[in-house]
Structure formats: C-alpha cells, structure tokens
Predicted model as a PDB file, atoms N, CA, C, CB and O in Angstrom, pLDDT in the B-factor column:
MODEL        1                                                                  
ATOM      1  N   MET A   1     160.893   0.364  39.331  1.00 86.00           N  
ATOM      2  CA  MET A   1     159.688  -0.393  39.122  1.00 86.00           C  
ATOM      3  C   MET A   1     158.505   0.584  38.964  1.00 86.00           C  
ATOM      4  CB  MET A   1     159.454  -1.383  40.297  1.00 86.00           C  
ATOM      5  O   MET A   1     158.423   1.605  39.646  1.00 86.00           O  
ATOM      6  N   TYR A   2     157.620   0.241  38.063  1.00 94.00           N  
ATOM      7  CA  TYR A   2     156.474   1.039  37.808  1.00 94.00           C  
ATOM      8  C   TYR A   2     155.308   0.612  38.747  1.00 94.00           C  
ATOM      9  CB  TYR A   2     156.080   0.923  36.328  1.00 94.00           C  
ATOM     10  O   TYR A   2     155.228  -0.541  39.173  1.00 94.00           O  
ATOM     11  N   LEU A   3     154.421   1.569  39.049  1.00 96.00           N  
ATOM     12  CA  LEU A   3     153.222   1.313  39.812  1.00 96.00           C  
ATOM     13  C   LEU A   3     152.063   1.813  39.013  1.00 96.00           C  
ATOM     14  CB  LEU A   3     153.271   1.971  41.199  1.00 96.00           C  
ATOM     15  O   LEU A   3     152.148   2.885  38.414  1.00 96.00           O  
ATOM     16  N   SER A   4     150.943   1.052  38.977  1.00 96.00           N  
ATOM     17  CA  SER A   4     149.741   1.501  38.328  1.00 96.00           C  
ATOM     18  C   SER A   4     148.789   1.936  39.418  1.00 96.00           C  
ATOM     19  CB  SER A   4     149.123   0.396  37.426  1.00 96.00           C  
ATOM     20  O   SER A   4     148.582   1.224  40.401  1.00 96.00           O  
ATOM     21  N   VAL A   5     148.195   3.143  39.233  1.00 97.00           N  
ATOM     22  CA  VAL A   5     147.267   3.637  40.260  1.00 97.00           C  
ATOM     23  C   VAL A   5     145.920   2.980  40.029  1.00 97.00           C  
ATOM     24  CB  VAL A   5     147.142   5.204  40.225  1.00 97.00           C  
ATOM     25  O   VAL A   5     145.313   3.103  38.966  1.00 97.00           O  
ATOM     26  N   ASP A   6     145.472   2.276  41.065  1.00 96.00           N  
ATOM     27  CA  ASP A   6     144.206   1.597  41.011  1.00 96.00           C  
ATOM     28  C   ASP A   6     143.080   2.568  41.384  1.00 96.00           C  
ATOM     29  CB  ASP A   6     144.212   0.376  41.941  1.00 96.00           C  
ATOM     30  O   ASP A   6     142.145   2.759  40.605  1.00 96.00           O  
ATOM     31  N   PHE A   7     143.164   3.174  42.556  1.00 97.00           N  
ATOM     32  CA  PHE A   7     142.199   4.156  42.955  1.00 97.00           C  
ATOM     33  C   PHE A   7     142.848   5.151  43.950  1.00 97.00           C  
ATOM     34  CB  PHE A   7     140.961   3.465  43.574  1.00 97.00           C  
ATOM     35  O   PHE A   7     143.917   4.897  44.505  1.00 97.00           O  
ATOM     36  N   ILE A   8     142.155   6.287  44.149  1.00 97.00           N  
ATOM     37  CA  ILE A   8     142.628   7.365  45.066  1.00 97.00           C  
ATOM     38  C   ILE A   8     141.562   7.639  46.068  1.00 97.00           C  
ATOM     39  CB  ILE A   8     142.990   8.674  44.300  1.00 97.00           C  
ATOM     40  O   ILE A   8     140.400   7.859  45.724  1.00 97.00           O  
ATOM     41  N   VAL A   9     141.965   7.626  47.334  1.00 97.00           N  
ATOM     42  CA  VAL A   9     141.058   7.912  48.454  1.00 97.00           C  
ATOM     43  C   VAL A   9     141.801   8.701  49.497  1.00 97.00           C  
ATOM     44  CB  VAL A   9     140.482   6.611  49.066  1.00 97.00           C  
ATOM     45  O   VAL A   9     142.932   8.358  49.842  1.00 97.00           O  
ATOM     46  N   ASP A  10     141.183   9.772  50.018  1.00 95.00           N  
ATOM     47  CA  ASP A  10     141.745  10.575  51.104  1.00 95.00           C  
ATOM     48  C   ASP A  10     143.253  10.904  50.924  1.00 95.00           C  
ATOM     49  CB  ASP A  10     141.541   9.839  52.418  1.00 95.00           C  
ATOM     50  O   ASP A  10     144.072  10.676  51.814  1.00 95.00           O  
ATOM     51  N   LYS A  11     143.568  11.435  49.759  1.00 95.00           N  
ATOM     52  CA  LYS A  11     144.939  11.892  49.497  1.00 95.00           C  
ATOM     53  C   LYS A  11     145.980  10.787  49.493  1.00 95.00           C  
ATOM     54  CB  LYS A  11     145.325  12.905  50.509  1.00 95.00           C  
ATOM     55  O   LYS A  11     147.153  11.013  49.790  1.00 95.00           O  
ATOM     56  N   VAL A  12     145.522   9.572  49.144  1.00 97.00           N  
ATOM     57  CA  VAL A  12     146.434   8.412  49.060  1.00 97.00           C  
ATOM     58  C   VAL A  12     146.096   7.689  47.747  1.00 97.00           C  
ATOM     59  CB  VAL A  12     146.281   7.429  50.334  1.00 97.00           C  
ATOM     60  O   VAL A  12     144.927   7.430  47.464  1.00 97.00           O  
ATOM     61  N   ALA A  13     147.106   7.370  46.959  1.00 97.00           N  
ATOM     62  CA  ALA A  13     146.967   6.617  45.738  1.00 97.00           C  
ATOM     63  C   ALA A  13     147.250   5.148  46.078  1.00 97.00           C  
ATOM     64  CB  ALA A  13     147.930   7.157  44.616  1.00 97.00           C  
ATOM     65  O   ALA A  13     148.337   4.807  46.543  1.00 97.00           O  
ATOM     66  N   TYR A  14     146.258   4.290  45.839  1.00 98.00           N  
ATOM     67  CA  TYR A  14     146.472   2.880  46.060  1.00 98.00           C  
ATOM     68  C   TYR A  14     146.870   2.241  44.733  1.00 98.00           C  
ATOM     69  CB  TYR A  14     145.206   2.209  46.656  1.00 98.00           C  
ATOM     70  O   TYR A  14     146.144   2.325  43.742  1.00 98.00           O  
ATOM     71  N   CYS A  15     148.018   1.611  44.735  1.00 97.00           N  
ATOM     72  CA  CYS A  15     148.684   1.159  43.518  1.00 97.00           C  
ATOM     73  C   CYS A  15     148.949  -0.329  43.525  1.00 97.00           C  
ATOM     74  CB  CYS A  15     149.977   1.899  43.331  1.00 97.00           C  
ATOM     75  O   CYS A  15     148.852  -1.011  44.546  1.00 97.00           O  
ATOM     76  N   VAL A  16     149.289  -0.804  42.331  1.00 97.00           N  
ATOM     77  CA  VAL A  16     149.746  -2.192  42.190  1.00 97.00           C  
ATOM     78  C   VAL A  16     151.015  -2.166  41.343  1.00 97.00           C  
ATOM     79  CB  VAL A  16     148.632  -3.117  41.535  1.00 97.00           C  
ATOM     80  O   VAL A  16     151.063  -1.514  40.299  1.00 97.00           O  
ATOM     81  N   ASN A  17     152.072  -2.901  41.816  1.00 94.00           N  
ATOM     82  CA  ASN A  17     153.333  -2.893  41.044  1.00 94.00           C  
ATOM     83  C   ASN A  17     153.286  -3.992  40.011  1.00 94.00           C  
ATOM     84  CB  ASN A  17     154.575  -3.074  41.972  1.00 94.00           C  
ATOM     85  O   ASN A  17     152.304  -4.729  39.921  1.00 94.00           O  
ATOM     86  N   ASP A  18     154.337  -4.104  39.236  1.00 91.00           N  
ATOM     87  CA  ASP A  18     154.428  -5.057  38.157  1.00 91.00           C  
ATOM     88  C   ASP A  18     154.379  -6.527  38.605  1.00 91.00           C  
ATOM     89  CB  ASP A  18     155.678  -4.812  37.408  1.00 91.00           C  
ATOM     90  O   ASP A  18     154.142  -7.426  37.798  1.00 91.00           O  
ATOM     91  N   ASP A  19     154.603  -6.746  39.881  1.00 94.00           N  
ATOM     92  CA  ASP A  19     154.551  -8.096  40.437  1.00 94.00           C  
ATOM     93  C   ASP A  19     153.173  -8.455  41.040  1.00 94.00           C  
ATOM     94  CB  ASP A  19     155.624  -8.240  41.501  1.00 94.00           C  
ATOM     95  O   ASP A  19     152.957  -9.561  41.535  1.00 94.00           O  
ATOM     96  N   GLY A  20     152.242  -7.460  40.974  1.00 95.00           N  
ATOM     97  CA  GLY A  20     150.927  -7.636  41.496  1.00 95.00           C  
ATOM     98  C   GLY A  20     150.787  -7.311  42.964  1.00 95.00           C  
ATOM     99  O   GLY A  20     149.740  -7.582  43.553  1.00 95.00           O  
ATOM    100  N   GLU A  21     151.806  -6.740  43.571  1.00 96.00           N  
ATOM    101  CA  GLU A  21     151.746  -6.379  45.000  1.00 96.00           C  
ATOM    102  C   GLU A  21     151.136  -4.996  45.140  1.00 96.00           C  
ATOM    103  CB  GLU A  21     153.165  -6.419  45.656  1.00 96.00           C  
ATOM    104  O   GLU A  21     151.428  -4.092  44.357  1.00 96.00           O  
ATOM    105  N   ALA A  22     150.301  -4.844  46.126  1.00 97.00           N  
ATOM    106  CA  ALA A  22     149.598  -3.560  46.392  1.00 97.00           C  
ATOM    107  C   ALA A  22     150.452  -2.702  47.333  1.00 97.00           C  
ATOM    108  CB  ALA A  22     148.166  -3.811  47.024  1.00 97.00           C  
ATOM    109  O   ALA A  22     151.218  -3.203  48.156  1.00 97.00           O  
ATOM    110  N   CYS A  23     150.282  -1.392  47.169  1.00 96.00           N  
ATOM    111  CA  CYS A  23     150.934  -0.433  48.032  1.00 96.00           C  
ATOM    112  C   CYS A  23     150.126   0.859  48.063  1.00 96.00           C  
ATOM    113  CB  CYS A  23     152.374  -0.169  47.563  1.00 96.00           C  
ATOM    114  O   CYS A  23     149.279   1.104  47.203  1.00 96.00           O  
ATOM    115  N   ALA A  24     150.406   1.677  49.072  1.00 97.00           N  
ATOM    116  CA  ALA A  24     149.729   2.992  49.150  1.00 97.00           C  
ATOM    117  C   ALA A  24     150.774   4.076  49.103  1.00 97.00           C  
ATOM    118  CB  ALA A  24     148.865   3.124  50.447  1.00 97.00           C  
ATOM    119  O   ALA A  24     151.797   3.984  49.781  1.00 97.00           O  
ATOM    120  N   VAL A  25     150.531   5.111  48.306  1.00 97.00           N  
ATOM    121  CA  VAL A  25     151.477   6.203  48.145  1.00 97.00           C  
ATOM    122  C   VAL A  25     150.749   7.519  48.436  1.00 97.00           C  
ATOM    123  CB  VAL A  25     152.101   6.204  46.707  1.00 97.00           C  
ATOM    124  O   VAL A  25     149.764   7.827  47.765  1.00 97.00           O  
ATOM    125  N   PRO A  26     151.213   8.312  49.431  1.00 97.00           N  
ATOM    126  CA  PRO A  26     150.567   9.608  49.705  1.00 97.00           C  
ATOM    127  C   PRO A  26     150.686  10.498  48.471  1.00 97.00           C  
ATOM    128  CB  PRO A  26     151.210  10.309  50.953  1.00 97.00           C  
ATOM    129  O   PRO A  26     151.737  10.525  47.830  1.00 97.00           O  
ATOM    130  N   LEU A  27     149.636  11.217  48.135  1.00 96.00           N  
ATOM    131  CA  LEU A  27     149.640  12.061  46.952  1.00 96.00           C  
ATOM    132  C   LEU A  27     150.708  13.144  47.060  1.00 96.00           C  
ATOM    133  CB  LEU A  27     148.265  12.693  46.746  1.00 96.00           C  
ATOM    134  O   LEU A  27     151.211  13.613  46.038  1.00 96.00           O  
ATOM    135  N   GLU A  28     151.070  13.555  48.293  1.00 96.00           N  
ATOM    136  CA  GLU A  28     152.079  14.613  48.418  1.00 96.00           C  
ATOM    137  C   GLU A  28     153.464  14.169  47.943  1.00 96.00           C  
ATOM    138  CB  GLU A  28     152.164  15.074  49.862  1.00 96.00           C  
ATOM    139  O   GLU A  28     154.351  15.002  47.757  1.00 96.00           O  
ATOM    140  N   LEU A  29     153.652  12.872  47.749  1.00 96.00           N  
ATOM    141  CA  LEU A  29     154.914  12.362  47.271  1.00 96.00           C  
ATOM    142  C   LEU A  29     154.976  12.189  45.754  1.00 96.00           C  
ATOM    143  CB  LEU A  29     155.195  11.066  47.930  1.00 96.00           C  
ATOM    144  O   LEU A  29     155.990  11.759  45.204  1.00 96.00           O  
ATOM    145  N   ILE A  30     153.860  12.534  45.082  1.00 96.00           N  
ATOM    146  CA  ILE A  30     153.761  12.290  43.640  1.00 96.00           C  
ATOM    147  C   ILE A  30     153.784  13.612  42.897  1.00 96.00           C  
ATOM    148  CB  ILE A  30     152.475  11.498  43.295  1.00 96.00           C  
ATOM    149  O   ILE A  30     152.954  14.485  43.150  1.00 96.00           O  
ATOM    150  N   ASP A  31     154.736  13.764  41.976  1.00 94.00           N  
ATOM    151  CA  ASP A  31     154.861  14.914  41.110  1.00 94.00           C  
ATOM    152  C   ASP A  31     154.052  14.694  39.817  1.00 94.00           C  
ATOM    153  CB  ASP A  31     156.348  15.182  40.791  1.00 94.00           C  
ATOM    154  O   ASP A  31     154.168  13.638  39.195  1.00 94.00           O  
ATOM    155  N   GLY A  32     153.282  15.623  39.433  1.00 91.00           N  
ATOM    156  CA  GLY A  32     152.515  15.527  38.180  1.00 91.00           C  
ATOM    157  C   GLY A  32     151.038  15.324  38.491  1.00 91.00           C  
ATOM    158  O   GLY A  32     150.640  15.132  39.640  1.00 91.00           O  
ATOM    159  N   THR A  33     150.232  15.373  37.418  1.00 92.00           N  
ATOM    160  CA  THR A  33     148.812  15.136  37.589  1.00 92.00           C  
ATOM    161  C   THR A  33     148.508  13.684  37.561  1.00 92.00           C  
ATOM    162  CB  THR A  33     148.020  15.839  36.542  1.00 92.00           C  
ATOM    163  O   THR A  33     148.848  12.970  36.618  1.00 92.00           O  
ATOM    164  N   ILE A  34     147.866  13.254  38.604  1.00 94.00           N  
ATOM    165  CA  ILE A  34     147.600  11.827  38.808  1.00 94.00           C  
ATOM    166  C   ILE A  34     146.077  11.563  38.765  1.00 94.00           C  
ATOM    167  CB  ILE A  34     148.205  11.348  40.173  1.00 94.00           C  
ATOM    168  O   ILE A  34     145.263  12.389  39.178  1.00 94.00           O  
ATOM    169  N   LYS A  35     145.743  10.383  38.250  1.00 94.00           N  
ATOM    170  CA  LYS A  35     144.369   9.932  38.194  1.00 94.00           C  
ATOM    171  C   LYS A  35     144.401   8.395  38.229  1.00 94.00           C  
ATOM    172  CB  LYS A  35     143.629  10.479  36.905  1.00 94.00           C  
ATOM    173  O   LYS A  35     145.454   7.769  38.108  1.00 94.00           O  
ATOM    174  N   GLU A  36     143.202   7.817  38.399  1.00 94.00           N  
ATOM    175  CA  GLU A  36     143.113   6.362  38.344  1.00 94.00           C  
ATOM    176  C   GLU A  36     143.617   5.886  36.974  1.00 94.00           C  
ATOM    177  CB  GLU A  36     141.642   5.881  38.602  1.00 94.00           C  
ATOM    178  O   GLU A  36     143.227   6.452  35.952  1.00 94.00           O  
ATOM    179  N   GLY A  37     144.452   4.887  36.934  1.00 93.00           N  
ATOM    180  CA  GLY A  37     145.065   4.404  35.731  1.00 93.00           C  
ATOM    181  C   GLY A  37     146.405   5.021  35.374  1.00 93.00           C  
ATOM    182  O   GLY A  37     147.064   4.586  34.430  1.00 93.00           O  
ATOM    183  N   SER A  38     146.802   6.026  36.125  1.00 95.00           N  
ATOM    184  CA  SER A  38     148.133   6.611  35.908  1.00 95.00           C  
ATOM    185  C   SER A  38     149.253   5.600  36.218  1.00 95.00           C  
ATOM    186  CB  SER A  38     148.305   7.873  36.783  1.00 95.00           C  
ATOM    187  O   SER A  38     149.077   4.703  37.043  1.00 95.00           O  
ATOM    188  N   VAL A  39     150.370   5.752  35.568  1.00 96.00           N  
ATOM    189  CA  VAL A  39     151.567   4.924  35.845  1.00 96.00           C  
ATOM    190  C   VAL A  39     152.622   5.848  36.455  1.00 96.00           C  
ATOM    191  CB  VAL A  39     152.119   4.211  34.519  1.00 96.00           C  
ATOM    192  O   VAL A  39     152.950   6.893  35.893  1.00 96.00           O  
ATOM    193  N   ILE A  40     153.141   5.450  37.601  1.00 97.00           N  
ATOM    194  CA  ILE A  40     154.136   6.265  38.323  1.00 97.00           C  
ATOM    195  C   ILE A  40     155.376   5.407  38.568  1.00 97.00           C  
ATOM    196  CB  ILE A  40     153.554   6.813  39.687  1.00 97.00           C  
ATOM    197  O   ILE A  40     155.319   4.179  38.496  1.00 97.00           O  
ATOM    198  N   PHE A  41     156.487   6.066  38.856  1.00 94.00           N  
ATOM    199  CA  PHE A  41     157.691   5.420  39.244  1.00 94.00           C  
ATOM    200  C   PHE A  41     158.375   6.192  40.338  1.00 94.00           C  
ATOM    201  CB  PHE A  41     158.591   5.247  38.073  1.00 94.00           C  
ATOM    202  O   PHE A  41     158.161   7.395  40.483  1.00 94.00           O  
ATOM    203  N   GLN A  42     159.208   5.505  41.119  1.00 92.00           N  
ATOM    204  CA  GLN A  42     159.871   6.167  42.258  1.00 92.00           C  
ATOM    205  C   GLN A  42     161.313   6.533  41.823  1.00 92.00           C  
ATOM    206  CB  GLN A  42     159.879   5.220  43.554  1.00 92.00           C  
ATOM    207  O   GLN A  42     162.017   5.715  41.231  1.00 92.00           O  
ATOM    208  N   ASP A  43     161.728   7.765  42.127  1.00 90.00           N  
ATOM    209  CA  ASP A  43     163.074   8.183  41.806  1.00 90.00           C  
ATOM    210  C   ASP A  43     164.026   7.949  42.982  1.00 90.00           C  
ATOM    211  CB  ASP A  43     163.081   9.646  41.404  1.00 90.00           C  
ATOM    212  O   ASP A  43     163.646   7.426  44.029  1.00 90.00           O  
ATOM    213  N   GLU A  44     165.257   8.351  42.768  1.00 91.00           N  
ATOM    214  CA  GLU A  44     166.293   8.127  43.786  1.00 91.00           C  
ATOM    215  C   GLU A  44     166.043   8.930  45.096  1.00 91.00           C  
ATOM    216  CB  GLU A  44     167.664   8.505  43.204  1.00 91.00           C  
ATOM    217  O   GLU A  44     166.586   8.596  46.149  1.00 91.00           O  
ATOM    218  N   ASN A  45     165.227   9.972  45.004  1.00 90.00           N  
ATOM    219  CA  ASN A  45     164.892  10.781  46.171  1.00 90.00           C  
ATOM    220  C   ASN A  45     163.628  10.327  46.898  1.00 90.00           C  
ATOM    221  CB  ASN A  45     164.734  12.205  45.756  1.00 90.00           C  
ATOM    222  O   ASN A  45     163.088  11.037  47.746  1.00 90.00           O  
ATOM    223  N   GLU A  46     163.165   9.111  46.538  1.00 89.00           N  
ATOM    224  CA  GLU A  46     161.957   8.521  47.133  1.00 89.00           C  
ATOM    225  C   GLU A  46     160.720   9.328  46.879  1.00 89.00           C  
ATOM    226  CB  GLU A  46     162.132   8.357  48.603  1.00 89.00           C  
ATOM    227  O   GLU A  46     159.776   9.284  47.668  1.00 89.00           O  
ATOM    228  N   ARG A  47     160.702  10.093  45.753  1.00 95.00           N  
ATOM    229  CA  ARG A  47     159.534  10.747  45.288  1.00 95.00           C  
ATOM    230  C   ARG A  47     159.033   9.997  44.061  1.00 95.00           C  
ATOM    231  CB  ARG A  47     159.811  12.224  44.985  1.00 95.00           C  
ATOM    232  O   ARG A  47     159.777   9.229  43.451  1.00 95.00           O  
ATOM    233  N   TYR A  48     157.778  10.218  43.703  1.00 96.00           N  
ATOM    234  CA  TYR A  48     157.179   9.540  42.596  1.00 96.00           C  
ATOM    235  C   TYR A  48     156.858  10.543  41.473  1.00 96.00           C  
ATOM    236  CB  TYR A  48     155.922   8.798  43.052  1.00 96.00           C  
ATOM    237  O   TYR A  48     156.586  11.710  41.753  1.00 96.00           O  
ATOM    238  N   SER A  49     156.887  10.111  40.242  1.00 95.00           N  
ATOM    239  CA  SER A  49     156.545  10.946  39.094  1.00 95.00           C  
ATOM    240  C   SER A  49     155.637  10.178  38.177  1.00 95.00           C  
ATOM    241  CB  SER A  49     157.802  11.409  38.342  1.00 95.00           C  
ATOM    242  O   SER A  49     155.751   8.959  38.049  1.00 95.00           O  
ATOM    243  N   VAL A  50     154.737  10.885  37.541  1.00 95.00           N  
ATOM    244  CA  VAL A  50     153.835  10.302  36.577  1.00 95.00           C  
ATOM    245  C   VAL A  50     154.611  10.082  35.290  1.00 95.00           C  
ATOM    246  CB  VAL A  50     152.589  11.203  36.347  1.00 95.00           C  
ATOM    247  O   VAL A  50     155.322  10.981  34.839  1.00 95.00           O  
ATOM    248  N   ASP A  51     154.486   8.885  34.680  1.00 94.00           N  
ATOM    249  CA  ASP A  51     155.116   8.607  33.416  1.00 94.00           C  
ATOM    250  C   ASP A  51     154.042   8.370  32.321  1.00 94.00           C  
ATOM    251  CB  ASP A  51     156.053   7.383  33.551  1.00 94.00           C  
ATOM    252  O   ASP A  51     153.568   7.254  32.108  1.00 94.00           O  
ATOM    253  N   GLU A  52     153.691   9.471  31.651  1.00 93.00           N  
ATOM    254  CA  GLU A  52     152.608   9.400  30.634  1.00 93.00           C  
ATOM    255  C   GLU A  52     153.000   8.532  29.475  1.00 93.00           C  
ATOM    256  CB  GLU A  52     152.247  10.793  30.118  1.00 93.00           C  
ATOM    257  O   GLU A  52     152.140   7.890  28.873  1.00 93.00           O  
ATOM    258  N   SER A  53     154.274   8.488  29.139  1.00 93.00           N  
ATOM    259  CA  SER A  53     154.742   7.664  28.030  1.00 93.00           C  
ATOM    260  C   SER A  53     154.489   6.203  28.328  1.00 93.00           C  
ATOM    261  CB  SER A  53     156.233   7.904  27.758  1.00 93.00           C  
ATOM    262  O   SER A  53     153.923   5.488  27.501  1.00 93.00           O  
ATOM    263  N   GLU A  54     154.903   5.750  29.506  1.00 94.00           N  
ATOM    264  CA  GLU A  54     154.672   4.378  29.956  1.00 94.00           C  
ATOM    265  C   GLU A  54     153.197   4.053  30.013  1.00 94.00           C  
ATOM    266  CB  GLU A  54     155.299   4.154  31.316  1.00 94.00           C  
ATOM    267  O   GLU A  54     152.770   2.972  29.608  1.00 94.00           O  
ATOM    268  N   GLU A  55     152.402   5.019  30.530  1.00 92.00           N  
ATOM    269  CA  GLU A  55     150.954   4.820  30.612  1.00 92.00           C  
ATOM    270  C   GLU A  55     150.356   4.590  29.231  1.00 92.00           C  
ATOM    271  CB  GLU A  55     150.285   6.025  31.280  1.00 92.00           C  
ATOM    272  O   GLU A  55     149.567   3.665  29.040  1.00 92.00           O  
ATOM    273  N   ASN A  56     150.721   5.407  28.292  1.00 93.00           N  
ATOM    274  CA  ASN A  56     150.242   5.304  26.894  1.00 93.00           C  
ATOM    275  C   ASN A  56     150.654   3.971  26.259  1.00 93.00           C  
ATOM    276  CB  ASN A  56     150.794   6.480  26.047  1.00 93.00           C  
ATOM    277  O   ASN A  56     149.879   3.337  25.543  1.00 93.00           O  
ATOM    278  N   LYS A  57     151.882   3.572  26.538  1.00 95.00           N  
ATOM    279  CA  LYS A  57     152.385   2.281  26.022  1.00 95.00           C  
ATOM    280  C   LYS A  57     151.566   1.101  26.551  1.00 95.00           C  
ATOM    281  CB  LYS A  57     153.867   2.095  26.405  1.00 95.00           C  
ATOM    282  O   LYS A  57     151.198   0.195  25.803  1.00 95.00           O  
ATOM    283  N   ARG A  58     151.295   1.134  27.838  1.00 91.00           N  
ATOM    284  CA  ARG A  58     150.514   0.067  28.470  1.00 91.00           C  
ATOM    285  C   ARG A  58     149.070   0.088  28.012  1.00 91.00           C  
ATOM    286  CB  ARG A  58     150.573   0.190  29.984  1.00 91.00           C  
ATOM    287  O   ARG A  58     148.467  -0.975  27.864  1.00 91.00           O  
ATOM    288  N   ARG A  59     148.501   1.246  27.785  1.00 91.00           N  
ATOM    289  CA  ARG A  59     147.127   1.301  27.266  1.00 91.00           C  
ATOM    290  C   ARG A  59     147.023   0.716  25.875  1.00 91.00           C  
ATOM    291  CB  ARG A  59     146.625   2.731  27.252  1.00 91.00           C  
ATOM    292  O   ARG A  59     146.052   0.038  25.540  1.00 91.00           O  
ATOM    293  N   GLU A  60     148.028   0.985  25.074  1.00 94.00           N  
ATOM    294  CA  GLU A  60     148.078   0.450  23.713  1.00 94.00           C  
ATOM    295  C   GLU A  60     148.227  -1.079  23.697  1.00 94.00           C  
ATOM    296  CB  GLU A  60     149.235   1.090  22.947  1.00 94.00           C  
ATOM    297  O   GLU A  60     147.574  -1.760  22.907  1.00 94.00           O  
ATOM    298  N   ILE A  61     149.067  -1.600  24.552  1.00 92.00           N  
ATOM    299  CA  ILE A  61     149.229  -3.034  24.674  1.00 92.00           C  
ATOM    300  C   ILE A  61     147.924  -3.687  25.129  1.00 92.00           C  
ATOM    301  CB  ILE A  61     150.360  -3.359  25.650  1.00 92.00           C  
ATOM    302  O   ILE A  61     147.525  -4.715  24.582  1.00 92.00           O  
ATOM    303  N   ASN A  62     147.261  -3.103  26.118  1.00 90.00           N  
ATOM    304  CA  ASN A  62     145.994  -3.622  26.620  1.00 90.00           C  
ATOM    305  C   ASN A  62     144.885  -3.544  25.566  1.00 90.00           C  
ATOM    306  CB  ASN A  62     145.578  -2.855  27.867  1.00 90.00           C  
ATOM    307  O   ASN A  62     144.063  -4.452  25.448  1.00 90.00           O  
ATOM    308  N   PHE A  63     144.875  -2.466  24.817  1.00 92.00           N  
ATOM    309  CA  PHE A  63     143.878  -2.275  23.779  1.00 92.00           C  
ATOM    310  C   PHE A  63     144.098  -3.360  22.691  1.00 92.00           C  
ATOM    311  CB  PHE A  63     143.971  -0.815  23.172  1.00 92.00           C  
ATOM    312  O   PHE A  63     143.139  -3.984  22.236  1.00 92.00           O  
ATOM    313  N   ASN A  64     145.312  -3.567  22.299  1.00 93.00           N  
ATOM    314  CA  ASN A  64     145.604  -4.578  21.239  1.00 93.00           C  
ATOM    315  C   ASN A  64     145.277  -6.006  21.745  1.00 93.00           C  
ATOM    316  CB  ASN A  64     147.128  -4.495  20.798  1.00 93.00           C  
ATOM    317  O   ASN A  64     144.772  -6.828  20.981  1.00 93.00           O  
ATOM    318  N   LEU A  65     145.560  -6.290  22.998  1.00 91.00           N  
ATOM    319  CA  LEU A  65     145.184  -7.561  23.579  1.00 91.00           C  
ATOM    320  C   LEU A  65     143.693  -7.766  23.606  1.00 91.00           C  
ATOM    321  CB  LEU A  65     145.727  -7.674  24.956  1.00 91.00           C  
ATOM    322  O   LEU A  65     143.206  -8.841  23.256  1.00 91.00           O  
ATOM    323  N   ALA A  66     142.972  -6.768  24.007  1.00 91.00           N  
ATOM    324  CA  ALA A  66     141.497  -6.874  24.039  1.00 91.00           C  
ATOM    325  C   ALA A  66     140.933  -7.030  22.648  1.00 91.00           C  
ATOM    326  CB  ALA A  66     140.875  -5.643  24.710  1.00 91.00           C  
ATOM    327  O   ALA A  66     140.025  -7.829  22.424  1.00 91.00           O  
ATOM    328  N   GLU A  67     141.467  -6.271  21.716  1.00 90.00           N  
ATOM    329  CA  GLU A  67     141.002  -6.376  20.326  1.00 90.00           C  
ATOM    330  C   GLU A  67     141.276  -7.730  19.694  1.00 90.00           C  
ATOM    331  CB  GLU A  67     141.648  -5.309  19.494  1.00 90.00           C  
ATOM    332  O   GLU A  67     140.490  -8.209  18.877  1.00 90.00           O  
ATOM    333  N   SER A  68     142.408  -8.359  20.076  1.00 90.00           N  
ATOM    334  CA  SER A  68     142.753  -9.651  19.550  1.00 90.00           C  
ATOM    335  C   SER A  68     141.813 -10.749  20.036  1.00 90.00           C  
ATOM    336  CB  SER A  68     144.159  -9.982  19.915  1.00 90.00           C  
ATOM    337  O   SER A  68     141.676 -11.788  19.391  1.00 90.00           O  
ATOM    338  N   LEU A  69     141.169 -10.515  21.171  1.00 89.00           N  
ATOM    339  CA  LEU A  69     140.160 -11.496  21.672  1.00 89.00           C  
ATOM    340  C   LEU A  69     138.971 -11.596  20.750  1.00 89.00           C  
ATOM    341  CB  LEU A  69     139.673 -11.109  23.074  1.00 89.00           C  
ATOM    342  O   LEU A  69     138.308 -12.633  20.713  1.00 89.00           O  
ATOM    343  N   PHE A  70     138.670 -10.508  19.975  1.00 84.00           N  
ATOM    344  CA  PHE A  70     137.496 -10.522  19.181  1.00 84.00           C  
ATOM    345  C   PHE A  70     137.795 -10.631  17.684  1.00 84.00           C  
ATOM    346  CB  PHE A  70     136.706  -9.308  19.462  1.00 84.00           C  
ATOM    347  O   PHE A  70     136.883 -10.558  16.860  1.00 84.00           O  
ATOM    348  N   ASP A  71     139.057 -10.804  17.337  1.00 72.00           N  
ATOM    349  CA  ASP A  71     139.432 -11.016  15.917  1.00 72.00           C  
ATOM    350  C   ASP A  71     139.000 -12.439  15.519  1.00 72.00           C  
ATOM    351  CB  ASP A  71     141.007 -10.812  15.691  1.00 72.00           C  
ATOM    352  O   ASP A  71     139.073 -13.404  16.279  1.00 72.00           O  
ATOM    353  N   GLU A  72     138.551 -12.477  14.277  1.00 59.00           N  
ATOM    354  CA  GLU A  72     138.089 -13.826  13.771  1.00 59.00           C  
ATOM    355  C   GLU A  72     139.124 -14.341  12.776  1.00 59.00           C  
ATOM    356  CB  GLU A  72     136.637 -13.742  13.070  1.00 59.00           C  
ATOM    357  O   GLU A  72     138.964 -15.430  12.226  1.00 59.00           O  
TER     358      GLU A  72                                                      
ENDMDL                                                                          
END                                                                             
C-alpha cells in the first residue's frame, strides 16, 4: 500500500494511506529523498522507499482532474 506524505515534523513523516488513514513514519526508516507530497511504500523488511514514478502518476491524475473542472 502506498502512503502520501502530508507533512514532516521533527524527523517524522506524517502520511495518509490510500484508505484515508493517517500514520507517522520515522524518517530513519525511509530510503530516498523525501518531501511533502512524496509517495512511499513499505517493503518486506519494514523499511519505506520513495516511489517517484507513482508520485508522478498521481500528480498527473490530479492535474488532469483539476483541469477538467475548468473545461467548458
């Protein structure tokens, strides 16, 4: 399951999963460069990795959805 990083405070990433549930992930468990809006996933070793491909895909979907709101 993917998590979207909502915000980062005191070395903890506060995230929301695809079901809308919130969770906190210590930054020390995340591999890769993380920022607000990053998409991460948990591997079998209970570590997290940034998935830039999934992040870009979701940004494109959201952009297209927002743009469709203003189409005439």
